[in-house]
PAMAR-222773 format. One line per 8 residues: number of its first residue (from 1); for each residue x, y, z of C-alpha. Coordinates in steps of 0.05 Angstrom, whole numbers, plus 32768, in hexadecimal, padded with zeros to 4 digits. Example, Ala and Ser with C-alpha at 12.3 -4.5 7.8 and 13.67 -1.06 7.14 Angstrom:
<nodes>
1> 80F6/7FA6/809C; 8111/7FEB/808F
</nodes>
This chain:
<nodes>
1> 8000/8007/7FFF; 803B/802C/8012; 8052/801D/7FC9; 8013/8031/7FA4; 800F/8078/7FC9; 8056/8084/7FC8; 804D/8074/7F75; 8011/80A5/7F6B
9> 8035/80DD/7F91; 806F/80CC/7F64; 8046/80CE/7F28; 8024/8110/7F35; 8062/8132/7F45; 807E/8120/7F03; 8041/8138/7EE0; 8052/817C/7F01
17> 8091/817D/7EEE; 807F/816F/7EA0; 8043/819C/7E9B; 8073/81D7/7EB9; 809C/81C1/7E85; 806C/81D6/7E47; 8065/8215/7E64; 80AD/822A/7E77
25> 80E9/81FD/7E6C; 8106/820C/7EB9; 80DA/81EC/7EED; 80D3/820B/7F2D; 80F4/81F2/7F6C; 80BA/81E3/7F8D; 80A0/81AB/7F57; 80E7/818A/7F53
33> 80E5/8188/7F9C; 80A5/8160/7F9D; 80C4/8138/7F67; 80FC/811B/7F85; 80DC/811D/7FCA; 80A5/80E7/7FB1; 80DE/80C7/7F86; 8105/80B9/7FCB
41> 80CA/809F/7FEB; 80B8/8078/7FAE; 80FB/8053/7F9D; 80FF/804C/7FEB; 80C2/801E/7FEA; 80E7/7FF2/7FBA; 811B/7FEE/7FF2; 8125/7FA9/800E
49> 813E/7FCB/8052; 810C/7FC1/808C; 810D/8000/80BA; 80F0/8046/8092; 8137/8069/80A3; 8157/8035/8076; 8121/803A/8044; 8128/808D/8044
57> 817C/807E/8037; 816C/8054/8002; 8135/807D/7FE1; 8169/80BC/7FE3; 8195/809A/7FC4; 8170/8083/7F8F; 814D/80C7/7F81; 8188/80DE/7F67
65> 817C/80BC/7F22; 813E/80E5/7F1A; 8166/8121/7F27; 8193/810A/7EF2; 8165/80FB/7EBD; 813F/813E/7EC9; 8189/8163/7EBD; 8192/8131/7E89
73> 8154/814C/7E5C; 8156/8192/7E75; 819D/81B4/7E85; 81A2/81DC/7E42; 81E8/81EB/7E50; 81F9/819B/7E49; 81D3/81A2/7E01; 8190/8170/7E09
81> 8154/8192/7DFF; 8110/8173/7E08; 80E7/8169/7DCE; 80AA/818B/7DD6; 8078/8166/7DA3; 8043/813A/7DB6; 804A/8146/7DF9; 8015/811D/7E21
89> 8029/80D8/7E02; 8071/80E7/7E18; 8062/80FB/7E61; 8042/80BE/7E5F; 8073/8096/7E47; 80A9/80B7/7E6C; 807B/80A8/7EB2; 8077/8063/7EA5
97> 80C6/805B/7E95; 80D7/8085/7ED2; 80AE/805D/7F03; 80B7/8019/7EE3; 8107/8028/7ED5; 8108/8049/7F18; 80EC/8008/7F34; 8123/7FDB/7F19
105> 8157/8008/7F27; 8144/8010/7F74; 8139/7FBB/7F74; 8180/7FB4/7F5E; 819B/7FE0/7F88; 817A/7FC0/7FC1; 8191/7F84/7FAE; 81D4/7F9F/7FA9
113> 81D6/7FBD/7FE8; 81BF/7F81/800A; 81FF/7F58/7FE6; 8228/7F91/7FF8; 820E/7F94/8047; 8225/7F42/8047; 8261/7F4C/801F; 8279/7F84/804C
121> 8271/7F5A/808A; 8292/7F1B/806C; 82CF/7F4C/804F; 82DD/7F64/8092; 82EF/7F1E/80AB; 831B/7F1C/806D; 8334/7F5E/807A; 8348/7F4C/80BA
129> 8376/7F11/809D; 8395/7F40/806D; 839C/7F73/809B; 83C9/7F53/809D; 83FC/7F45/8069; 8434/7F51/8090; 841E/7F16/80B4; 8424/7EED/8070
137> 846B/7ECC/8070; 8494/7EDA/8033; 84C9/7EAA/8020; 84EE/7ED6/7FE4; 84E1/7F1B/7FFD; 851D/7F32/7FDA; 8528/7F0C/7F9C; 8501/7ECD/7F75
145> 851A/7E8C/7F74; 8537/7E7A/7F2E; 850A/7E53/7EFD; 853B/7E1D/7F08; 8535/7E1C/7F58; 84EC/7E13/7F4C; 84EF/7DE2/7F20; 8518/7DBC/7F5A
153> 84E4/7DC8/7F8B; 84B0/7DAE/7F60; 84DF/7D69/7F5A; 84F0/7D6D/7F99; 84BB/7D77/7FCA; 8493/7D3A/7FE5; 8450/7D55/7FD3; 842C/7D94/7FD5
161> 83E7/7DAB/7FE9; 83D3/7DC2/7FA8; 83EC/7DC0/7F68; 83CC/7DF2/7F36; 83CC/7DE2/7EEF; 83CE/7E22/7EB9; 83F4/7E65/7EC8; 83B9/7E9C/7EAE
169> 839D/7ECB/7EE1; 8373/7E97/7EFA; 83A6/7E65/7F02; 83DD/7E95/7F1E; 83A0/7EB0/7F4E; 839B/7E65/7F65; 83E4/7E62/7F76; 83E0/7EA4/7F9E
177> 83A2/7E92/7FCB; 83BB/7E50/7FD7; 83FD/7E5A/7FEF; 83E6/7E97/8015; 83B7/7E60/803B; 83F6/7E48/8050; 83F0/7E0F/8021; 842B/7DEB/8003
185> 841D/7DFE/7FB9; 8435/7DEF/7F72; 8427/7E0E/7F25; 843F/7DF9/7EEA; 8429/7E20/7EA8; 8441/7DF6/7E64; 8449/7E3A/7E44; 845C/7E7E/7E64
193> 8433/7EA6/7E8F; 83FF/7EBF/7E6F; 8410/7EAA/7E2D; 83BB/7E97/7E21; 8380/7EBB/7E29; 839C/7EE8/7E64; 83C7/7F13/7E37; 839D/7F1B/7E07
201> 835A/7F41/7E20; 833C/7F84/7E16; 8369/7F98/7E5E; 832B/7FAA/7E7C; 831E/7FA3/7EC6; 82CC/7FAC/7EBF; 828A/7F88/7EDC; 8273/7F84/7E95
209> 8245/7FB8/7E7C; 8227/7F90/7E4C; 8223/7F57/7E78; 81F5/7F80/7EAA; 81C7/7F92/7E74; 81B3/7F4C/7E6A; 81AB/7F3D/7EB2; 817C/7F6F/7EB7
217> 815B/7F63/7E6C; 8159/7F18/7E7A; 8148/7F1D/7ECB; 8189/7EEF/7ED0; 81A4/7EF1/7F17; 81DA/7ECA/7F04; 81F9/7EFE/7EDA; 81E9/7F32/7F06
225> 820F/7F14/7F47; 824C/7F07/7F15; 8249/7F52/7F02; 8249/7F64/7F4C; 8280/7F35/7F5A; 829E/7F4E/7F21; 82A1/7F9A/7F37; 82B0/7F87/7F78
233> 82F2/7F63/7F63; 82FF/7FA2/7F32; 830E/7FCC/7F6F; 8332/7F94/7F90; 8364/7F96/7F55; 8366/7FD7/7F4E; 837F/7FDC/7F9A; 83B0/7FA3/7F9A
241> 83D1/7FB7/7F59; 83D0/8005/7F48; 8412/8003/7F22; 83EF/7FDC/7EF3; 83A8/7FF4/7EF2; 8377/8035/7EF1; 8334/804A/7EE7; 8328/805F/7E9F
249> 82E5/808A/7E90; 82C1/8069/7E4F; 8298/8093/7E24; 8253/8075/7E0C; 8248/80A2/7DCA; 81F8/80B0/7DC3; 81E0/80BD/7D81; 818C/80BE/7D90
257> 816E/80E5/7DC3; 813E/80A9/7DDA; 818A/8082/7DEB; 8197/80AB/7E17; 8176/809F/7E5B; 8176/8058/7E45; 81BB/804F/7E4C; 81C6/8084/7E7E
265> 819A/8050/7EB0; 81C4/8020/7E96; 820B/803A/7EAE; 81E3/8059/7EEC; 81CE/8010/7F01; 821E/7FF8/7EF4; 8229/802F/7F27; 81FC/801C/7F4E
273> 820D/7FCB/7F58; 8257/7FEA/7F5C; 8237/8013/7FA2; 8272/802B/7FC2; 82A6/8002/7F9A; 8290/8031/7F5D; 82D2/8050/7F43; 82B5/8099/7F28
281> 8264/80A6/7F24; 8251/80AA/7ED7; 823B/80E8/7EBC; 821B/80FF/7E71; 8237/812F/7E41; 821E/8162/7E13; 822E/8155/7DCB; 8266/8191/7DD6
289> 8283/817E/7E0F; 828B/812C/7DF0; 82B0/8149/7DB1; 82DD/8171/7DDE; 82F1/8135/7E06; 82E9/8104/7DD0; 82FB/8131/7D8C; 8305/80F1/7D5C
297> 82B4/80DD/7D69; 8288/80E6/7D30; 8262/8127/7D3A; 821E/8117/7D0A; 81EE/810D/7D34; 820C/810A/7D6D; 81DE/8115/7DB3; 820A/8110/7DE2
305> 823B/80DE/7E0E; 8234/80BC/7E51; 8280/80A7/7E70; 8281/806F/7EA7; 82BF/805A/7EC6; 82D6/8012/7EC2; 8324/7FFE/7ED4; 835F/7FF1/7EA4
313> 83A1/7FC6/7EAA; 83D9/7FA0/7E8B; 83C3/7F62/7E8C; 83FD/7F38/7E76; 8426/7F5D/7EAD; 83EC/7F57/7EDF; 83EA/7F09/7ED7; 8437/7F0B/7EE2
321> 842C/7F35/7F25; 83FE/7EFC/7F3B; 842F/7EC6/7F31; 846A/7EE6/7F45; 8445/7EFA/7F88; 843D/7EB7/7F95; 847D/7EA6/7F85; 848E/7ED1/7FBD
329> 8465/7EB3/7FE8; 8482/7E73/7FDC; 8460/7E56/7FAA; 8489/7E20/7F72; 8477/7E42/7F35; 848B/7E2B/7EF3; 8484/7E3E/7EAD; 8493/7E0E/7E6B
337> 847B/7DD3/7E99; 8446/7DAB/7E79; 841C/7D75/7E94; 842A/7D35/7E69; 83F2/7D08/7EA0; 83D8/7D0D/7ED9; 83E8/7CE2/7F13; 83B7/7CB9/7F32
345> 83B7/7C8F/7F7B; 8380/7C5E/7F96; 8362/7C73/7FDC; 836E/7C44/800E; 8320/7C56/802B; 82F6/7C4E/7FE8; 831F/7C33/7FBC; 831D/7C65/7F80
353> 834F/7C89/7F5B; 8360/7CCA/7F6E; 838D/7D05/7F52; 83CB/7CFE/7F77; 83FA/7D31/7F47; 8414/7D31/7F08; 844A/7D1F/7ED8; 8470/7D61/7EC1
361> 84A1/7D6C/7E8A; 84D3/7DAA/7E81; 84C1/7DC4/7E3A; 850C/7DE7/7E40; 852D/7DAB/7E52; 8501/7D70/7E41; 850A/7D50/7E83; 84CC/7D2D/7EA4
369> 84BB/7D29/7EEE; 8484/7D18/7F19; 845F/7D4A/7F46; 842E/7D36/7F80; 83F6/7D57/7F9D; 83BB/7D51/7FCC; 838F/7D79/7FA1; 839A/7D89/7F52
377> 8377/7DC8/7F33; 836A/7DCB/7EEB; 8372/7E15/7ED9; 8380/7E13/7E92; 8351/7E42/7E75; 8335/7E26/7E30; 8360/7DE7/7E3A; 8337/7DD7/7E75
385> 831B/7D9C/7E50; 835E/7D80/7E38; 8375/7D6E/7E82; 832B/7D63/7E9B; 8330/7D23/7E5F; 836E/7D10/7E7B; 834B/7D00/7EC2; 8316/7CE1/7E9F
393> 8313/7CD3/7E4D; 82C4/7CD4/7E56; 82C1/7D09/7E74; 8292/7D43/7E4B; 82A6/7D87/7E37; 829F/7DC5/7E69; 82B8/7DFF/7E35; 82AA/7E1B/7DF4
401> 82E3/7E4B/7DE1; 82D3/7E86/7DB7; 8308/7EBD/7D9D; 830F/7F06/7DA6; 8337/7F31/7D77; 8357/7F6B/7D8A; 837C/7F9A/7D5F; 83B1/7FD7/7D76
409> 83AE/8016/7D4B; 83D1/8057/7D5C; 83C9/8080/7D93; 83A9/80B7/7D73; 8369/8090/7D65; 8354/80A3/7DA7; 835D/80CF/7DE4; 8395/80C2/7E18
417> 8365/80B3/7E4C; 8320/80A7/7E31; 82FF/8064/7E14; 82C6/8056/7DE2; 8294/8026/7DED; 8268/800F/7DB0; 822C/7FE6/7DD5; 820D/7FCD/7D94
425> 823A/7FC0/7D5A; 821A/7FAB/7D15; 8218/7F60/7D2C; 81FF/7F6C/7D76; 8242/7F68/7D96; 8265/7FA0/7DBE; 82A9/7FC1/7DAF; 82D1/7FE6/7DD8
433> 8307/801A/7DBC; 8341/8027/7DEF; 837C/8050/7E05; 83B1/8023/7E1A; 83FD/8027/7E1E; 83F7/8066/7DF3; 83D9/8038/7DC3; 838C/8030/7DA9
441> 836F/7FED/7DB8; 8324/7FDE/7D8F; 8307/7FA0/7D9D; 82E7/7F6C/7DAA; 82CC/7F32/7D7E; 82A0/7EF6/7D9A; 82A4/7EB0/7D6E; 82A9/7E73/7D78
449> 82EE/7E4B/7D6D; 8317/7E0E/7D72; 8347/7E0C/7DAD; 8387/7E1D/7D95; 83CB/7E2D/7DC4; 83DA/7E65/7D83; 839A/7E88/7D75; 83A0/7EB3/7D32
457> 8378/7EF4/7D20; 834D/7EEF/7CE6; 834D/7F22/7CB1; 8300/7F23/7CB2; 8303/7F39/7CF9; 8339/7F6D/7CF8; 830A/7F8B/7CBE; 82D1/7F7C/7CE4
465> 82E7/7FAA/7D1F; 8302/7FE3/7CEF; 82B9/7FE9/7CCA; 829D/7FF2/7D18; 82D7/8022/7D2F; 82CD/804A/7CEF; 8283/8054/7D05; 828D/807A/7D41
473> 82C5/80A6/7D25; 82C6/80EB/7D01; 82C6/80E1/7CBB; 830A/810D/7CBE; 8327/80D0/7CDD; 8337/80A7/7CA9; 833C/8063/7CC5; 8370/8039/7CA1
481> 8382/7FEC/7C97; 83C9/8002/7C96; 83BE/801A/7CE0; 83B8/7FDC/7CFB; 8401/7FD2/7D29; 83F0/7F95/7D49; 83AD/7F5B/7D51; 83A4/7F1F/7D7A
489> 8370/7EED/7D89; 8363/7ED8/7DCF; 8339/7E9B/7DE0; 8308/7EA7/7E16; 82F9/7E64/7E41; 82A9/7E6F/7E43; 827E/7E34/7E6E; 8255/7E18/7E3B
497> 820E/7E21/7E40; 81E0/7DE6/7E1A; 81AF/7E10/7E11; 81CF/7E49/7DEA; 81D5/7E58/7DA9; 8212/7E81/7D9A; 8247/7E99/7DCC; 8230/7ED5/7DD2
505> 81F8/7EC3/7E04; 821F/7E96/7E2C; 8234/7EB7/7E67; 8284/7EB9/7E7D; 8278/7EA2/7EC2; 829B/7E6A/7EE3; 8294/7E27/7F03; 82BA/7DFA/7F33
513> 82B8/7DB2/7F27; 82CD/7D78/7F50; 82DD/7D39/7F28; 82D1/7CF1/7F46; 8318/7CEF/7F48; 8320/7D33/7F6B; 833E/7D61/7F32; 8322/7DA0/7F42
521> 8312/7DD0/7F06; 8304/7E13/7F04; 82ED/7E2B/7EBA; 82CE/7E64/7EA1; 82CC/7EA9/7EBA; 82E4/7EEF/7EAC; 8335/7F0A/7EB7; 8310/7F3D/7EEF
529> 82F6/7F09/7F14; 8337/7EDC/7F21; 833C/7EE8/7F69; 82FE/7ED1/7F7F; 82F8/7E96/7F4C; 8335/7E7B/7F6B; 8325/7E8E/7FB3; 82E1/7E5D/7F9F
537> 830B/7E2A/7F81; 833C/7E26/7FBD; 8300/7E27/7FEE; 82E6/7DEA/7FCC; 832A/7DCD/7FBE; 8339/7DCF/800A; 82F0/7DB5/8019; 82EC/7D7A/7FEC
545> 833C/7D65/7FFD; 833E/7D70/8046; 8373/7DA4/8041; 838B/7DC3/8082; 8389/7E0D/806C; 837A/7E55/8082; 8348/7E85/806A; 834A/7EA7/8025
553> 8384/7EE8/8030; 8385/7F00/7FE3; 834F/7F3A/7FEF; 837E/7F79/7FF7; 83C0/7F50/7FF0; 83ED/7F7E/7FC5; 840A/7F5E/7F89; 8459/7F64/7F74
561> 846F/7FAA/7F65; 842D/7FCD/7F8C; 845A/7FD1/7FC9; 8482/801B/7FC4; 845B/802E/7F82; 8439/8079/7F7B; 8428/80A1/7F46; 8466/80C6/7F48
569> 8497/8095/7F53; 84B1/80A0/7F0F; 84C9/80DE/7F1B; 84F6/80C2/7F55; 850F/808E/7F1A; 8518/80C8/7EE5; 8545/80F3/7F28; 856A/80B4/7F3D
577> 8584/8091/7F06; 8579/80C2/7EC9; 8546/80A2/7E9C; 8519/80C4/7E6B; 84D4/80D6/7E85; 84B0/80AB/7E59; 84DF/8068/7E71; 84D8/807A/7EB7
585> 8489/8080/7EB2; 8484/803D/7E8B; 84B6/801F/7EC2; 848A/8037/7EF8; 8450/8029/7EDD; 845F/7FD9/7ECA; 8494/7FC1/7F03; 847D/7FED/7F3C
593> 84A4/7FF2/7F73; 84D1/7FC5/7F50; 84DC/7FFB/7F18; 8527/800B/7F45; 8534/7FC4/7F30; 8531/7FC8/7EEA; 8552/8014/7EE8; 8593/7FFF/7F11
601> 859C/7FC4/7EDC; 8596/7FFA/7EA3; 85D7/8008/7E79; 85F4/804C/7E6B; 85E4/8069/7E2F; 8621/8091/7E26; 85F3/80D4/7E1A; 85F2/810D/7E44
609> 85A2/80F7/7E46; 858A/80C8/7E54; 85BF/80B1/7E80; 85A4/8066/7E8E; 8572/8048/7E63; 8582/802B/7E18; 8540/801F/7DF1; 8538/7FDE/7DCE
617> 850E/8008/7D9B; 850B/8056/7D93; 84C4/805C/7D98; 84B2/8030/7DD3; 84CA/8037/7E1B; 84DE/7FF9/7E20; 852A/7FF6/7E34; 8561/7FBC/7E2F
625> 8565/7FB5/7E85; 851F/7F9D/7E7E; 8529/7F60/7E56; 8568/7F48/7E89; 8529/7F54/7EC1; 84F9/7F22/7E96; 8525/7EF4/7E9D; 8525/7EFC/7EE4
633> 84DA/7EF6/7EDD; 84E1/7EB3/7EC2; 84E6/7ECB/7E78; 84FE/7E90/7E4F; 84F5/7EA9/7E0C; 84FA/7EDF/7DD7; 84A7/7ED9/7DD3; 84A3/7EDF/7E23
641> 84C6/7F25/7E24; 84A3/7F3E/7DDE; 845A/7F25/7DF7; 845B/7F27/7E45; 849A/7F4C/7E62; 848C/7F7A/7E3C; 8451/7F8C/7E0C; 8474/7F9F/7DCA
649> 845A/7F6A/7D9F; 840E/7F7D/7DB2; 8419/7FC7/7DAD; 8444/7FC4/7D5F; 845C/7F85/7D36; 8488/7FA8/7D11; 84AA/7FCA/7D4C; 84B1/7F8A/7D74
657> 84D8/7F6A/7D3A; 8501/7F9C/7D38; 8516/7F9A/7D81; 851C/7F4E/7D7A; 8563/7F4A/7D61; 857B/7F70/7DA4; 854E/7F47/7DD3; 856B/7F05/7DB9
665> 85AF/7F1F/7DBD; 85A9/7F33/7E0D; 8580/7EF9/7E1F; 85AF/7EBE/7DFB; 85E8/7EE6/7E20; 85C9/7EE3/7E66; 85AA/7E99/7E52; 85E7/7E7C/7E34
673> 85C5/7E72/7DF0; 85ED/7E4F/7DB6; 85EC/7E74/7D76; 85BA/7E3D/7D5C; 858D/7E50/7D99; 858F/7E97/7D8D; 857A/7E8D/7D39; 8549/7E5F/7D59
681> 8523/7E92/7D8E; 852A/7EC3/7D5B; 84FD/7E9F/7D26; 84C7/7E82/7D50; 84C1/7ECC/7D6F; 84BA/7EE1/7D2C; 848B/7EAF/7D1C; 846C/7EC1/7D5D
689> 845A/7F08/7D47; 8446/7EEB/7D00; 841A/7EC0/7D0D; 83F8/7EDD/7D51; 83FC/7F20/7D51; 83E6/7F35/7D15; 8422/7F42/7CE6; 840E/7F07/7CB7
697> 83CB/7F39/7CA6; 83F6/7F75/7CA6; 8429/7F5F/7C70; 83F3/7F3A/7C4D; 83D5/7F76/7C39; 840A/7F7C/7C06; 8415/7F40/7BDB; 8421/7F26/7B97
705> 83D3/7F2A/7B87; 83D2/7F67/7B9E; 83A0/7F94/7B69; 83C5/7FCD/7B5A; 8392/8014/7B63; 83AB/804E/7B47; 839D/8080/7B0E; 83C5/8095/7AD6
713> 83E3/80D3/7AFD; 83F3/80AD/7B35; 8412/8074/7B11; 8443/80AF/7AF2; 8453/80C8/7B30; 8470/8090/7B4D; 8491/8078/7B10; 84AE/80B9/7B13
721> 84C5/80A9/7B5C; 84E0/8065/7B50; 8506/807D/7B1B; 852A/80B3/7B4B; 8546/8067/7B64; 8545/804A/7B28; 8577/806F/7B07; 8593/8039/7AD3
729> 8542/8027/7ABD; 854C/7FDF/7AD1; 8507/7FD7/7AE6; 851B/7FC8/7B32; 8546/7FDE/7B6F; 856E/7FC5/7B9E; 8590/7FE4/7BDA; 85C7/7FFF/7BC0
737> 85A0/8028/7B95; 8570/8041/7BC5; 85BB/8051/7BF3; 85D5/806F/7BBD; 859B/809E/7BBA; 85A4/80A7/7C07; 85E9/80B5/7C04; 85D6/80FA/7BD1
745> 85B0/8118/7BFE; 85D7/8104/7C40; 85A4/80D0/7C5B; 85CD/8094/7C82; 859E/8058/7C8B; 85C4/8010/7CAA; 85CE/7FE2/7C70; 85A9/7FB2/7C94
753> 856A/7FD7/7C9A; 856E/7FE9/7C59; 8564/7FAB/7C48; 8526/7F98/7C77; 850D/7FD3/7C5F; 850C/7FBC/7C10; 8500/7F76/7C26; 84B6/7F8B/7C43
761> 849E/7F9C/7BF7; 84C3/7F6C/7BD1; 848F/7F37/7BCB; 84BE/7F0C/7BA4; 84F5/7F07/7BD4; 852A/7F0C/7B99; 854C/7F4A/7BC1; 8532/7F81/7B93
769> 84EB/7FAE/7B8C; 84D1/7FA4/7B46; 84A3/7FE9/7B30; 846D/7FBA/7B2B; 8479/7FA8/7B80; 8484/7FF5/7B88; 8442/800A/7B63; 841D/7FD8/7B8F
777> 8438/7FF0/7BCE; 841E/8030/7BC0; 83DF/801E/7BB0; 83DA/8001/7BEE; 83EB/8039/7C12; 83BE/805C/7BF2; 8382/8031/7BFA; 8397/8030/7C46
785> 83B4/7FEB/7C46; 83FA/7FFF/7C5C; 8403/8047/7C87; 8448/803C/7C93; 8474/8026/7C61; 84B8/8038/7C6F; 84CC/8023/7C21; 8492/805D/7C0D
793> 84A2/8090/7C42; 84F0/8093/7C35; 84E6/8090/7BEB; 84BA/80CF/7BED; 84E1/80F7/7C23; 8521/80E1/7BF5; 84F4/80FF/7BB7; 84E4/8139/7BDC
801> 852C/8150/7BF1; 8545/814A/7BA9; 850D/8176/7B8B; 8520/81A6/7BC4; 8565/81A5/7BAF; 855C/81B3/7B66; 858B/81AD/7B35; 85D6/81CC/7B3C
809> 85DB/8217/7B1F; 860D/8222/7AEE; 8644/8253/7B19; 863E/8222/7B53; 8654/81E7/7B22; 868D/820B/7B17; 8673/8207/7AC5; 8665/8241/7A96
817> 8688/827C/7A6F
</nodes>
């Protein structure tokens, strides 16, 4: 009854404001006050709280929605005007929307507050443990044990309490959770830490706006709880690794006026579900302000925008930090150690076979050994079913893999600190457009795929993302295929829903299962929720295997590098070591408090400035000492360095390719590699860039069969340019021809570099560039398929320099009468 009365009061107040709006665009304070007071009472009636005082507090929180809705419709300076057409019909529609929508928001918020209250009570108990990080023993506080020492620990330990298989975010999280519960813990990973899906994400720490939308539209409590849990974990992750993560504002542009209250209500609900862990409140922008903050945005028909906040991180480094933290606390962790088969023994009480460890193989040396453990945890992501079938061949698959492709384009495509969300692409998916490491990430796709250790980004997916990006950017900004600097595909380990027709509708939630033989499997889930997934997994493992363990201690537990980090730490690096400002900022944001260890290893440059820190490539802040430090972080291959210790391979495949020889040289010297080993490492890394990081797709933009799409004048102009180098009219040019022209204009280029420049265009691989190959190159540049061909830029620059000089005059030549 109380709810009916409050509903009528709210409806009448809304009527008064709308009536006045038709006569006077600035409503009276009296009517607004009545509206907001009645909205407080109305929304408060939906509160699950029993006391009147709590209901009033709940109502006062939720009536802010009415205030913001009013401002979004009426504040002139924000650029939104109420359409005064058929007022009566609109008033009725708005009233119903406000009442129903407000009730939905209030209900969601009420559930949120109840859950928040429960989490606060249990969280206080957890924080009491981890207030207490100082009480945890840190066996390796000064330096990590070497990989050889870790392998020795795996072989020589009589029995571990827990053996985790899989070194991604979830596996590393399980290892950290287990070791901080005072369990004897081991972790093995057949490749490198974060070599799979965990390094190929969208780089967001988020609850999932689209999951909340599905939860509300489908009345799906499971998805709602997943969002709620993820938002809680988002706050924790930003706290425990502040050097690797930060809040990021994301803009949702609106091109139809009716979408504004719809999207605004959804984003506000996202804030409300986060509760006290909301990073920053979302807000509405006028068209003018939106274009000021995101000038690349398409102006035509833009109504305004909504900005909300999520977290962003360096995913591979975050994964590595979790694994290294577990090693600090005493876990025996080893990458490049694969499970050959599971070990089993008969339970003397039941007579059933129980998993009691794994037969492992050191991928580097080929040496095999047994690792005994009371409990084995399967955290292998997309390969979950492979390990489950080692346990039981008859078991049914529980994971359905889905491929997500991302591309990296130059940083000028987006502002430095503002992302973009396309909530509805042409095929119903969501596209993010985010600044990251001074570049721009765009993605992702979501298509069924087969499980593979080496997923390859497809050209169709790359072009799909580019098309969607074009839809939201100004026509002044030409989105070119040649601007794609890197591309990768990651396989999401989605939990199979037998009633689902496609992967988009599968909830990315997780399951924990225990087989008859005791194998504990954690499957599905999201990057953001790795910690809570690990906690749930260890709770199940402790219970099912009767392990003697302490409560979970990972809430608030600082990760590797977090201690000693401050936002101004980079200044000390510049002042104390003479590093470049950009390099110092990079080291601080990558290694946190451990950045000083990297700086100490940096070599003197021999220049006035910077004093130390030789770059691997000129346009990126990665320095040579990072390669040495990467080895301390268990890097075993050149791929580990370019892909996961640094992120060069994910940012620019050509730059990574240029840095590889020096990286291999440094690693070879430190690890004692033979010349054969160095060559093999170089070839493997180049293959990785070519296949998995999009170099193949990039290079295939120029092929022998590429069509020459140039008009007559362009052909004449480019032939003239070509013949400035081909002075003998041979029909082709070589490095000698190019070098002669460069010498004449006093430009010096290393011979090996010049050979690489021509080799990019030499489709026949015969050591020379024919006129047709050059025209194909210029045609590809014209169509935007290539944007930074070094040969095209070099030849154009040389031609311009030669033309500026002009012919030598008679008197300067010494001739004439």
